[in-house]
C-alpha positions as CSV (number, residue, x, y, z in Angstrom):
1,M,4.5,19.3,-0.5
2,S,3.8,18.8,-4.1
3,Q,1.4,21.3,-5.5
4,S,0.3,19.1,-8.4
5,V,-3.4,18.2,-8.5
6,K,-4.1,14.6,-7.6
7,K,-6.3,12.4,-9.8
8,C,-9.2,10.7,-8.0
9,I,-11.7,8.0,-8.9
10,I,-14.9,6.9,-7.2
11,I,-16.0,3.3,-7.3
12,D,-19.4,2.7,-5.7
13,D,-22.7,1.1,-6.8
14,E,-24.7,3.8,-5.0
15,P,-25.4,7.1,-7.0
16,A,-26.0,9.0,-3.8
17,A,-22.4,8.1,-2.6
18,H,-21.1,9.4,-5.9
19,Y,-22.9,12.7,-5.5
20,V,-21.6,13.3,-2.0
21,L,-17.9,12.3,-2.8
22,A,-17.9,14.2,-6.1
23,K,-19.2,17.3,-4.3
24,Y,-16.5,17.0,-1.6
25,I,-13.7,16.5,-4.2
26,E,-14.9,19.5,-6.2
27,Q,-14.5,21.7,-3.1
28,N,-10.8,20.6,-2.7
29,P,-8.4,22.4,-5.1
30,A,-5.8,19.7,-4.6
31,L,-8.0,17.0,-6.1
32,V,-9.6,16.4,-9.5
33,L,-12.2,13.7,-10.2
34,V,-11.3,11.8,-13.4
35,F,-13.5,8.7,-13.4
36,Q,-16.7,7.4,-11.7
37,G,-17.4,3.6,-11.8
38,Y,-20.3,1.7,-10.4
39,N,-18.7,-1.8,-10.1
40,G,-15.3,-3.3,-9.6
41,V,-15.0,-4.8,-13.1
42,E,-15.1,-1.5,-15.0
43,A,-13.0,0.1,-12.3
44,M,-10.2,-2.4,-12.7
45,D,-10.3,-1.9,-16.5
46,Y,-9.8,1.9,-16.0
47,I,-7.1,1.5,-13.4
48,K,-5.0,-0.8,-15.6
49,G,-5.0,1.8,-18.4
50,N,-4.6,5.0,-16.4
51,K,-2.5,6.6,-13.7
52,I,-4.5,7.2,-10.6
53,D,-3.4,9.0,-7.4
54,L,-6.4,8.2,-5.1
55,M,-9.3,5.8,-5.2
56,F,-12.5,6.1,-3.1
57,L,-13.6,2.5,-3.0
58,D,-16.9,1.0,-1.7
59,I,-16.5,-2.4,-0.1
60,D,-20.0,-3.9,-0.6
61,M,-20.6,-4.0,-4.4
62,P,-22.1,-6.5,-6.8
63,E,-20.0,-8.8,-9.0
64,I,-16.8,-8.1,-7.1
65,S,-16.4,-6.4,-3.7
66,G,-13.9,-3.7,-2.9
67,I,-11.8,-6.1,-0.8
68,E,-11.7,-8.6,-3.7
69,M,-10.8,-5.9,-6.1
70,L,-7.8,-4.9,-3.9
71,Q,-6.7,-8.5,-3.8
72,Q,-6.7,-8.8,-7.6
73,L,-4.8,-5.5,-8.3
74,A,-1.1,-6.0,-8.3
75,N,-0.3,-2.4,-7.5
76,P,-3.5,-0.5,-6.5
77,P,-3.5,3.2,-6.1
78,R,-3.7,4.8,-2.7
79,T,-7.2,3.8,-1.4
80,I,-9.8,5.3,0.9
81,L,-12.5,2.7,1.6
82,T,-16.1,3.8,2.0
83,T,-18.8,1.6,3.5
84,A,-21.8,1.6,5.8
85,Y,-20.4,-1.4,7.7
86,S,-17.8,-0.9,10.4
87,E,-17.0,-4.6,10.8
88,F,-14.9,-4.5,7.7
89,A,-12.4,-1.9,9.2
90,L,-9.9,-4.4,10.6
91,E,-9.7,-6.6,7.5
92,S,-9.4,-3.5,5.2
93,Y,-6.1,-2.4,6.8
94,E,-4.5,-5.7,5.8
95,Y,-4.5,-4.4,2.2
96,G,-2.6,-1.2,3.0
97,V,-5.6,1.2,2.6
98,L,-5.0,4.8,3.5
99,D,-8.2,5.4,5.5
100,Y,-11.7,4.0,6.1
101,L,-14.8,6.3,5.9
102,L,-18.1,5.2,7.3
103,K,-21.3,6.3,5.5
104,P,-22.9,8.7,5.7
105,I,-19.6,10.5,5.1
106,Y,-19.3,14.0,6.6
107,Y,-17.1,16.7,5.2
108,P,-14.8,17.2,8.3
109,R,-14.0,13.4,8.3
110,F,-13.5,13.5,4.5
111,L,-11.0,16.4,5.0
112,K,-9.1,14.5,7.7
113,A,-8.6,11.6,5.3
114,I,-7.5,13.9,2.5
115,E,-5.0,15.7,4.7
116,R,-3.5,12.3,5.6
117,F,-3.3,11.4,1.9
118,L,-1.7,14.8,0.9
119,E,0.8,14.5,3.8
120,I,1.9,11.1,2.6
121,E,2.1,12.3,-1.0
122,G,4.0,15.4,-0.1
123,T,6.7,13.4,1.8
124,N,6.8,10.6,-0.7
125,I,10.3,9.2,0.0
126,Q,10.5,7.7,-3.5
127,E,10.4,11.2,-5.0
128,E,13.1,12.5,-2.7
129,I,15.4,9.5,-2.3
130,P,16.2,7.1,-5.2
131,A,16.5,3.4,-4.7
132,I,19.8,2.7,-3.0
133,E,22.5,0.1,-3.0
134,A,22.3,-2.8,-0.6
135,N,25.2,-1.4,1.5
136,G,23.5,2.0,2.0
137,S,20.9,3.3,4.5
138,I,17.3,4.3,4.2
139,H,15.7,7.2,6.1
140,V,12.3,6.5,7.7
141,K,10.1,8.3,10.2
142,V,9.7,6.5,13.5
143,D,7.5,8.3,16.0
144,S,8.6,12.0,15.6
145,D,12.1,11.3,14.5
146,T,13.7,10.4,11.2
147,I,16.2,7.6,11.6
148,D,18.7,5.8,9.3
149,I,18.5,2.0,8.9
150,E,21.2,0.0,7.2
151,V,19.7,-1.9,4.3
152,S,22.0,-4.8,5.0
153,S,20.5,-5.2,8.5
154,I,16.9,-5.6,7.3
155,L,15.5,-9.0,7.6
156,Y,11.9,-8.4,6.5
157,A,9.0,-5.9,6.9
158,Q,5.3,-6.3,7.7
159,S,2.5,-4.0,6.6
160,Y,0.3,-2.4,9.2
161,G,-2.0,-0.1,7.2
162,N,-0.2,3.3,7.0
163,Y,2.8,1.8,8.9
164,V,5.5,-0.7,8.3
165,K,7.1,-2.8,11.0
166,I,10.7,-3.3,10.0
167,F,12.6,-6.3,11.5
168,T,16.4,-5.9,11.5
169,L,19.3,-7.8,13.0
170,K,19.5,-5.5,16.0
171,R,15.9,-4.4,16.7
172,N,12.5,-3.7,15.2
173,Y,11.0,-0.3,14.1
174,L,7.4,0.8,13.4
175,A,7.8,3.4,10.6
176,T,5.3,5.8,9.3
177,I,5.3,4.8,5.7
178,T,3.1,2.7,3.4
179,T,4.3,-0.7,2.2
180,N,4.4,0.4,-1.4
181,D,6.7,3.4,-0.7
182,F,8.9,1.3,1.6
183,E,9.3,-1.3,-1.1
184,K,10.3,1.4,-3.7
185,M,13.2,2.5,-1.4
186,L,14.8,-0.9,-1.4
187,P,17.1,-2.4,-4.1
188,S,14.9,-4.8,-6.1
189,S,17.8,-7.2,-6.6
190,Q,17.9,-7.9,-2.8
191,F,14.3,-7.5,-1.7
192,M,10.8,-8.5,-2.9
193,R,7.3,-9.0,-1.6
194,A,6.6,-12.6,-0.6
195,H,3.1,-11.7,0.3
196,K,0.9,-8.6,0.0
197,S,1.8,-7.8,3.6
198,Y,5.4,-8.8,3.7
199,I,8.7,-7.7,2.1
200,I,11.7,-10.0,2.6
201,A,15.4,-9.7,2.2
202,L,16.3,-12.5,-0.2
203,D,19.7,-13.2,1.2
204,K,18.3,-13.6,4.8
205,V,16.0,-16.5,3.9
206,D,17.1,-19.6,5.8
207,E,14.5,-22.1,4.6
208,V,11.9,-22.2,1.8
209,M,8.8,-24.2,2.4
210,K,5.7,-24.8,0.3
211,D,3.7,-21.8,1.6
212,H,6.2,-19.9,3.6
213,V,9.9,-18.9,4.1
214,V,11.8,-18.9,7.3
215,I,14.0,-16.0,8.4
216,K,15.7,-16.2,11.8
217,R,13.1,-18.8,12.9
218,N,10.3,-16.5,11.8
219,P,7.8,-18.0,9.2
220,I,6.8,-15.5,6.5
221,P,3.8,-16.5,4.4
222,I,4.2,-16.7,0.6
223,G,1.3,-15.3,-1.4
224,I,0.2,-17.3,-4.5
225,T,0.8,-14.4,-6.9
226,Y,4.4,-14.0,-5.6
227,R,5.4,-17.7,-5.5
228,R,6.9,-18.1,-9.0
229,E,8.9,-14.8,-9.0
230,L,10.2,-15.5,-5.5
231,A,11.4,-19.0,-6.5
232,E,13.2,-17.6,-9.5
233,K,14.9,-14.9,-7.5
234,L,16.1,-17.3,-4.8
235,R,17.4,-19.7,-7.5
236,H,19.3,-16.8,-9.1
237,L,20.7,-15.7,-5.7
238,I,22.0,-19.2,-5.0
239,K,23.7,-19.5,-8.4
240,N,25.5,-16.3,-7.8
């Protein structure tokens, strides 16, 4: 596991929440607090200009909610959501968040979330394995084993919070890895996100519709922010 200190930020409109989280972060030598914001607008400005390892993000904030903020960030840092409302839990995992802490946040639960974060950071596949050629293999953790998956067999992948479901020509796998890290392992000339929750193999696309693509009869949604780049990549692939 990497011993480097991880830079954290707190985004919450409640001073009391800042006090609690800042105190918890101070007690953990693996973390350092570098910014505290009280609304999503100032937080987004800071994130765009600085490298952040971990964001503690409140959901219910004025001007822009935590969920809306995640929707607008093209590549958000690893995120632990904080809120007093448990009904947001299911929706939050659609955005690849690391964990979900209910207020009031108790230190043992905070530690559990940090342990999960540090475990993922310490086994970051992008740091250990460079992006590979399309005819190679990737190594992912499935259950308690590490398996090899041929890149050429991958059809698409779907995000499930801290897991990615990988659909291949032979079978499907539920791998313990974030969508961002999985995307970094794949050759960008052959794969891209079509949606915040989906990564597709460009050469496996059978049909392109207005709001989705079809791979082996499976419709994959196209996010608005990915539509233009996807169209360009598919046109380039057809020309070649």
